[in-house]
CHARMM-style PDB file with segment names, atoms N, HN, CA, C and O in Angstrom:
ATOM      1  N   UNK     1      50.427 -30.668  34.372  1.00  0.00      PROA
ATOM      2  CA  UNK     1      51.646 -30.895  34.255  1.00  0.00      PROA
ATOM      3  C   UNK     1      52.213 -31.835  33.422  1.00  0.00      PROA
ATOM      4  O   UNK     1      52.104 -32.994  33.824  1.00  0.00      PROA
ATOM      5  N   UNK     2      52.890 -31.638  32.188  1.00  0.00      PROA
ATOM      6  HN  UNK     2      52.978 -30.697  31.862  1.00  0.00      PROA
ATOM      7  CA  UNK     2      53.905 -32.861  31.766  1.00  0.00      PROA
ATOM      8  C   UNK     2      55.147 -32.681  32.017  1.00  0.00      PROA
ATOM      9  O   UNK     2      55.675 -31.569  31.992  1.00  0.00      PROA
ATOM     10  N   UNK     3      55.785 -33.825  32.304  1.00  0.00      PROA
ATOM     11  HN  UNK     3      55.356 -34.728  32.324  1.00  0.00      PROA
ATOM     12  CA  UNK     3      57.234 -33.858  32.630  1.00  0.00      PROA
ATOM     13  C   UNK     3      57.896 -34.998  32.067  1.00  0.00      PROA
ATOM     14  O   UNK     3      57.555 -36.165  32.264  1.00  0.00      PROA
ATOM     15  N   UNK     4      58.977 -34.568  31.270  1.00  0.00      PROA
ATOM     16  HN  UNK     4      59.254 -33.620  31.110  1.00  0.00      PROA
ATOM     17  CA  UNK     4      59.754 -35.620  30.867  1.00  0.00      PROA
ATOM     18  C   UNK     4      61.177 -35.709  31.240  1.00  0.00      PROA
ATOM     19  O   UNK     4      61.866 -34.697  31.116  1.00  0.00      PROA
ATOM     20  N   UNK     5      61.751 -36.913  31.727  1.00  0.00      PROA
ATOM     21  HN  UNK     5      61.192 -37.735  31.828  1.00  0.00      PROA
ATOM     22  CA  UNK     5      63.088 -37.128  32.380  1.00  0.00      PROA
ATOM     23  C   UNK     5      64.015 -37.763  31.761  1.00  0.00      PROA
ATOM     24  O   UNK     5      63.780 -38.969  31.686  1.00  0.00      PROA
ATOM     25  N   UNK     6      65.148 -37.370  31.202  1.00  0.00      PROA
ATOM     26  HN  UNK     6      65.339 -36.390  31.263  1.00  0.00      PROA
ATOM     27  CA  UNK     6      66.100 -38.172  30.506  1.00  0.00      PROA
ATOM     28  C   UNK     6      65.492 -39.316  29.489  1.00  0.00      PROA
ATOM     29  O   UNK     6      65.730 -40.524  29.491  1.00  0.00      PROA
ATOM     30  N   UNK     7      64.694 -38.611  28.682  1.00  0.00      PROA
ATOM     31  HN  UNK     7      64.501 -37.630  28.681  1.00  0.00      PROA
ATOM     32  CA  UNK     7      64.395 -39.277  27.313  1.00  0.00      PROA
ATOM     33  C   UNK     7      65.123 -39.160  26.211  1.00  0.00      PROA
ATOM     34  O   UNK     7      65.502 -38.113  25.687  1.00  0.00      PROA
ATOM     35  N   UNK     8      65.369 -40.582  25.764  1.00  0.00      PROA
ATOM     36  HN  UNK     8      65.061 -41.433  26.190  1.00  0.00      PROA
ATOM     37  CA  UNK     8      66.255 -40.943  24.551  1.00  0.00      PROA
ATOM     38  C   UNK     8      65.548 -41.689  23.743  1.00  0.00      PROA
ATOM     39  O   UNK     8      64.899 -42.623  24.214  1.00  0.00      PROA
ATOM     40  N   UNK     9      65.540 -41.402  22.291  1.00  0.00      PROA
ATOM     41  HN  UNK     9      66.067 -40.643  21.909  1.00  0.00      PROA
ATOM     42  CA  UNK     9      65.225 -41.937  21.300  1.00  0.00      PROA
ATOM     43  C   UNK     9      66.170 -42.204  20.383  1.00  0.00      PROA
ATOM     44  O   UNK     9      66.786 -41.276  19.859  1.00  0.00      PROA
ATOM     45  N   UNK    10      66.468 -43.786  19.994  1.00  0.00      PROA
ATOM     46  HN  UNK    10      65.968 -44.539  20.420  1.00  0.00      PROA
ATOM     47  CA  UNK    10      67.183 -44.095  18.757  1.00  0.00      PROA
ATOM     48  C   UNK    10      66.733 -44.986  17.709  1.00  0.00      PROA
ATOM     49  O   UNK    10      66.093 -46.010  17.947  1.00  0.00      PROA
ATOM     50  N   UNK    11      67.057 -44.610  16.576  1.00  0.00      PROA
ATOM     51  HN  UNK    11      67.577 -43.778  16.383  1.00  0.00      PROA
ATOM     52  CA  UNK    11      66.638 -45.568  15.540  1.00  0.00      PROA
ATOM     53  C   UNK    11      67.985 -46.112  14.956  1.00  0.00      PROA
ATOM     54  O   UNK    11      68.725 -45.498  14.187  1.00  0.00      PROA
ATOM     55  N   UNK    12      68.150 -47.219  15.397  1.00  0.00      PROA
ATOM     56  HN  UNK    12      67.549 -47.717  16.021  1.00  0.00      PROA
ATOM     57  CA  UNK    12      69.449 -48.221  14.813  1.00  0.00      PROA
ATOM     58  C   UNK    12      70.376 -47.540  15.655  1.00  0.00      PROA
ATOM     59  O   UNK    12      70.254 -47.448  16.877  1.00  0.00      PROA
ATOM     60  N   UNK    13      71.463 -46.986  14.861  1.00  0.00      PROA
ATOM     61  HN  UNK    13      71.562 -47.061  13.869  1.00  0.00      PROA
ATOM     62  CA  UNK    13      72.617 -46.316  15.576  1.00  0.00      PROA
ATOM     63  C   UNK    13      72.472 -44.872  15.640  1.00  0.00      PROA
ATOM     64  O   UNK    13      73.465 -44.305  16.097  1.00  0.00      PROA
ATOM     65  N   UNK    14      71.279 -43.953  15.228  1.00  0.00      PROA
ATOM     66  HN  UNK    14      70.473 -44.414  14.858  1.00  0.00      PROA
ATOM     67  CA  UNK    14      71.314 -42.780  14.878  1.00  0.00      PROA
ATOM     68  C   UNK    14      69.965 -42.361  16.347  1.00  0.00      PROA
ATOM     69  O   UNK    14      68.824 -42.797  16.502  1.00  0.00      PROA
ATOM     70  N   UNK    15      70.777 -41.370  17.176  1.00  0.00      PROA
ATOM     71  HN  UNK    15      71.703 -41.016  17.050  1.00  0.00      PROA
ATOM     72  CA  UNK    15      70.209 -41.305  18.271  1.00  0.00      PROA
ATOM     73  C   UNK    15      69.496 -39.722  17.888  1.00  0.00      PROA
ATOM     74  O   UNK    15      70.186 -38.709  17.768  1.00  0.00      PROA
ATOM     75  N   UNK    16      68.146 -39.747  17.744  1.00  0.00      PROA
ATOM     76  HN  UNK    16      67.586 -40.569  17.841  1.00  0.00      PROA
ATOM     77  CA  UNK    16      67.369 -38.619  17.367  1.00  0.00      PROA
ATOM     78  C   UNK    16      67.285 -37.627  18.494  1.00  0.00      PROA
ATOM     79  O   UNK    16      67.507 -36.442  18.244  1.00  0.00      PROA
ATOM     80  N   UNK    17      66.980 -38.017  19.731  1.00  0.00      PROA
ATOM     81  HN  UNK    17      66.800 -38.979  19.934  1.00  0.00      PROA
ATOM     82  CA  UNK    17      66.897 -37.320  21.020  1.00  0.00      PROA
ATOM     83  C   UNK    17      67.672 -37.970  22.020  1.00  0.00      PROA
ATOM     84  O   UNK    17      67.666 -39.196  22.126  1.00  0.00      PROA
ATOM     85  N   UNK    18      68.391 -37.169  22.819  1.00  0.00      PROA
ATOM     86  HN  UNK    18      68.396 -36.173  22.733  1.00  0.00      PROA
ATOM     87  CA  UNK    18      69.531 -37.802  23.953  1.00  0.00      PROA
ATOM     88  C   UNK    18      69.059 -36.692  24.975  1.00  0.00      PROA
ATOM     89  O   UNK    18      69.011 -35.468  24.851  1.00  0.00      PROA
ATOM     90  N   UNK    19      68.672 -37.662  26.203  1.00  0.00      PROA
ATOM     91  HN  UNK    19      68.711 -38.656  26.304  1.00  0.00      PROA
ATOM     92  CA  UNK    19      68.579 -37.232  27.470  1.00  0.00      PROA
ATOM     93  C   UNK    19      67.967 -35.651  27.564  1.00  0.00      PROA
ATOM     94  O   UNK    19      68.543 -34.619  27.909  1.00  0.00      PROA
ATOM     95  N   UNK    20      66.606 -35.869  27.130  1.00  0.00      PROA
ATOM     96  HN  UNK    20      66.138 -36.707  26.850  1.00  0.00      PROA
ATOM     97  CA  UNK    20      65.660 -34.689  26.805  1.00  0.00      PROA
ATOM     98  C   UNK    20      65.114 -34.393  28.628  1.00  0.00      PROA
ATOM     99  O   UNK    20      64.872 -35.286  29.441  1.00  0.00      PROA
ATOM    100  N   UNK    21      65.068 -33.498  28.775  1.00  0.00      PROA
ATOM    101  HN  UNK    21      65.264 -32.773  28.115  1.00  0.00      PROA
ATOM    102  CA  UNK    21      64.157 -33.271  30.094  1.00  0.00      PROA
ATOM    103  C   UNK    21      63.310 -31.976  29.881  1.00  0.00      PROA
ATOM    104  O   UNK    21      63.854 -31.028  29.314  1.00  0.00      PROA
ATOM    105  N   UNK    22      62.137 -31.882  30.259  1.00  0.00      PROA
ATOM    106  HN  UNK    22      61.695 -32.652  30.719  1.00  0.00      PROA
ATOM    107  CA  UNK    22      61.139 -31.227  29.623  1.00  0.00      PROA
ATOM    108  C   UNK    22      59.885 -30.851  30.560  1.00  0.00      PROA
ATOM    109  O   UNK    22      59.209 -31.829  30.879  1.00  0.00      PROA
ATOM    110  N   UNK    23      59.472 -29.655  31.038  1.00  0.00      PROA
ATOM    111  HN  UNK    23      60.021 -28.860  30.779  1.00  0.00      PROA
ATOM    112  CA  UNK    23      58.349 -29.540  31.906  1.00  0.00      PROA
ATOM    113  C   UNK    23      57.445 -28.654  31.383  1.00  0.00      PROA
ATOM    114  O   UNK    23      57.868 -27.543  31.064  1.00  0.00      PROA
ATOM    115  N   UNK    24      56.224 -28.929  31.221  1.00  0.00      PROA
ATOM    116  HN  UNK    24      55.880 -29.832  31.480  1.00  0.00      PROA
ATOM    117  CA  UNK    24      55.032 -28.070  30.538  1.00  0.00      PROA
ATOM    118  C   UNK    24      54.174 -27.622  31.649  1.00  0.00      PROA
ATOM    119  O   UNK    24      53.456 -28.500  32.129  1.00  0.00      PROA
ATOM    120  N   UNK    25      54.121 -26.835  31.991  1.00  0.00      PROA
ATOM    121  HN  UNK    25      54.703 -26.122  31.601  1.00  0.00      PROA
ATOM    122  CA  UNK    25      53.198 -26.270  33.175  1.00  0.00      PROA
ATOM    123  C   UNK    25      51.765 -26.366  32.775  1.00  0.00      PROA
ATOM    124  O   UNK    25      51.507 -26.274  31.574  1.00  0.00      PROA
ATOM    125  N   UNK    26      50.680 -26.560  33.744  1.00  0.00      PROA
ATOM    126  HN  UNK    26      50.889 -26.635  34.719  1.00  0.00      PROA
ATOM    127  CA  UNK    26      49.234 -26.202  33.251  1.00  0.00      PROA
ATOM    128  C   UNK    26      49.199 -24.991  32.688  1.00  0.00      PROA
ATOM    129  O   UNK    26      49.784 -24.010  33.148  1.00  0.00      PROA
ATOM    130  N   UNK    27      48.440 -25.003  31.559  1.00  0.00      PROA
ATOM    131  HN  UNK    27      47.965 -25.799  31.185  1.00  0.00      PROA
ATOM    132  CA  UNK    27      48.096 -23.573  31.144  1.00  0.00      PROA
ATOM    133  C   UNK    27      49.054 -23.165  29.938  1.00  0.00      PROA
ATOM    134  O   UNK    27      48.856 -22.180  29.226  1.00  0.00      PROA
ATOM    135  N   UNK    28      50.102 -24.040  29.807  1.00  0.00      PROA
ATOM    136  HN  UNK    28      50.263 -24.840  30.385  1.00  0.00      PROA
ATOM    137  CA  UNK    28      51.026 -23.592  28.730  1.00  0.00      PROA
ATOM    138  C   UNK    28      50.566 -24.169  27.363  1.00  0.00      PROA
ATOM    139  O   UNK    28      49.751 -25.080  27.219  1.00  0.00      PROA
ATOM    140  N   UNK    29      51.199 -23.515  26.412  1.00  0.00      PROA
ATOM    141  HN  UNK    29      51.861 -22.775  26.529  1.00  0.00      PROA
ATOM    142  CA  UNK    29      50.950 -24.238  24.937  1.00  0.00      PROA
ATOM    143  C   UNK    29      52.018 -24.546  24.632  1.00  0.00      PROA
ATOM    144  O   UNK    29      52.932 -23.793  24.971  1.00  0.00      PROA
ATOM    145  N   UNK    30      52.322 -25.738  23.895  1.00  0.00      PROA
ATOM    146  HN  UNK    30      51.580 -26.350  23.621  1.00  0.00      PROA
ATOM    147  CA  UNK    30      53.606 -25.971  23.441  1.00  0.00      PROA
ATOM    148  C   UNK    30      53.628 -26.961  22.374  1.00  0.00      PROA
ATOM    149  O   UNK    30      52.924 -27.963  22.497  1.00  0.00      PROA
ATOM    150  N   UNK    31      54.351 -26.799  21.342  1.00  0.00      PROA
ATOM    151  HN  UNK    31      54.923 -25.985  21.242  1.00  0.00      PROA
ATOM    152  CA  UNK    31      54.481 -27.392  20.024  1.00  0.00      PROA
ATOM    153  C   UNK    31      55.857 -27.633  19.729  1.00  0.00      PROA
ATOM    154  O   UNK    31      56.737 -26.828  20.036  1.00  0.00      PROA
ATOM    155  N   UNK    32      56.126 -28.977  19.000  1.00  0.00      PROA
ATOM    156  HN  UNK    32      55.412 -29.631  18.751  1.00  0.00      PROA
ATOM    157  CA  UNK    32      57.545 -29.659  18.318  1.00  0.00      PROA
ATOM    158  C   UNK    32      57.383 -29.046  16.576  1.00  0.00      PROA
ATOM    159  O   UNK    32      56.480 -29.289  15.776  1.00  0.00      PROA
ATOM    160  N   UNK    33      58.231 -28.461  16.453  1.00  0.00      PROA
ATOM    161  HN  UNK    33      58.965 -28.264  17.103  1.00  0.00      PROA
ATOM    162  CA  UNK    33      58.465 -27.980  14.870  1.00  0.00      PROA
ATOM    163  C   UNK    33      59.591 -28.569  14.443  1.00  0.00      PROA
ATOM    164  O   UNK    33      60.634 -28.708  15.082  1.00  0.00      PROA
ATOM    165  N   UNK    34      59.326 -28.955  13.209  1.00  0.00      PROA
ATOM    166  HN  UNK    34      58.479 -28.842  12.691  1.00  0.00      PROA
ATOM    167  CA  UNK    34      60.724 -29.434  12.451  1.00  0.00      PROA
ATOM    168  C   UNK    34      60.398 -29.737  10.899  1.00  0.00      PROA
ATOM    169  O   UNK    34      59.216 -29.822  10.568  1.00  0.00      PROA
ATOM    170  N   UNK    35      61.080 -29.846  10.261  1.00  0.00      PROA
ATOM    171  HN  UNK    35      62.041 -29.777  10.530  1.00  0.00      PROA
ATOM    172  CA  UNK    35      61.173 -30.057   8.812  1.00  0.00      PROA
ATOM    173  C   UNK    35      60.141 -30.994   8.324  1.00  0.00      PROA
ATOM    174  O   UNK    35      59.816 -31.969   9.002  1.00  0.00      PROA
ATOM    175  N   UNK    36      59.562 -30.713   7.065  1.00  0.00      PROA
ATOM    176  HN  UNK    36      59.826 -29.921   6.514  1.00  0.00      PROA
ATOM    177  CA  UNK    36      58.580 -31.633   6.542  1.00  0.00      PROA
ATOM    178  C   UNK    36      59.225 -33.112   6.588  1.00  0.00      PROA
ATOM    179  O   UNK    36      60.385 -33.419   6.314  1.00  0.00      PROA
ATOM    180  N   UNK    37      58.084 -34.015   7.042  1.00  0.00      PROA
ATOM    181  HN  UNK    37      57.142 -33.765   7.265  1.00  0.00      PROA
ATOM    182  CA  UNK    37      58.937 -35.287   7.032  1.00  0.00      PROA
ATOM    183  C   UNK    37      59.563 -35.835   8.210  1.00  0.00      PROA
ATOM    184  O   UNK    37      60.056 -36.961   8.266  1.00  0.00      PROA
ATOM    185  N   UNK    38      59.517 -34.878   9.277  1.00  0.00      PROA
ATOM    186  HN  UNK    38      59.116 -33.963   9.231  1.00  0.00      PROA
ATOM    187  CA  UNK    38      60.493 -34.921  10.571  1.00  0.00      PROA
ATOM    188  C   UNK    38      59.639 -35.903  11.442  1.00  0.00      PROA
ATOM    189  O   UNK    38      60.188 -36.828  12.041  1.00  0.00      PROA
ATOM    190  N   UNK    39      58.560 -35.732  11.491  1.00  0.00      PROA
ATOM    191  HN  UNK    39      58.115 -34.981  11.005  1.00  0.00      PROA
ATOM    192  CA  UNK    39      57.699 -36.318  12.624  1.00  0.00      PROA
ATOM    193  C   UNK    39      56.827 -37.264  12.420  1.00  0.00      PROA
ATOM    194  OT1 UNK    39      56.160 -37.701  13.357  1.00  0.00      PROA
TER     195      UNK     39
END
């Protein structure tokens, strides 16, 4: 299992991720998708 709690990521004054909470159970498949250049 992967667990993220209260994750925040800022670039200067810009908040890209704010208080992310996420649990991925064993055996689950998960992916982050975004526009070209986002990652």
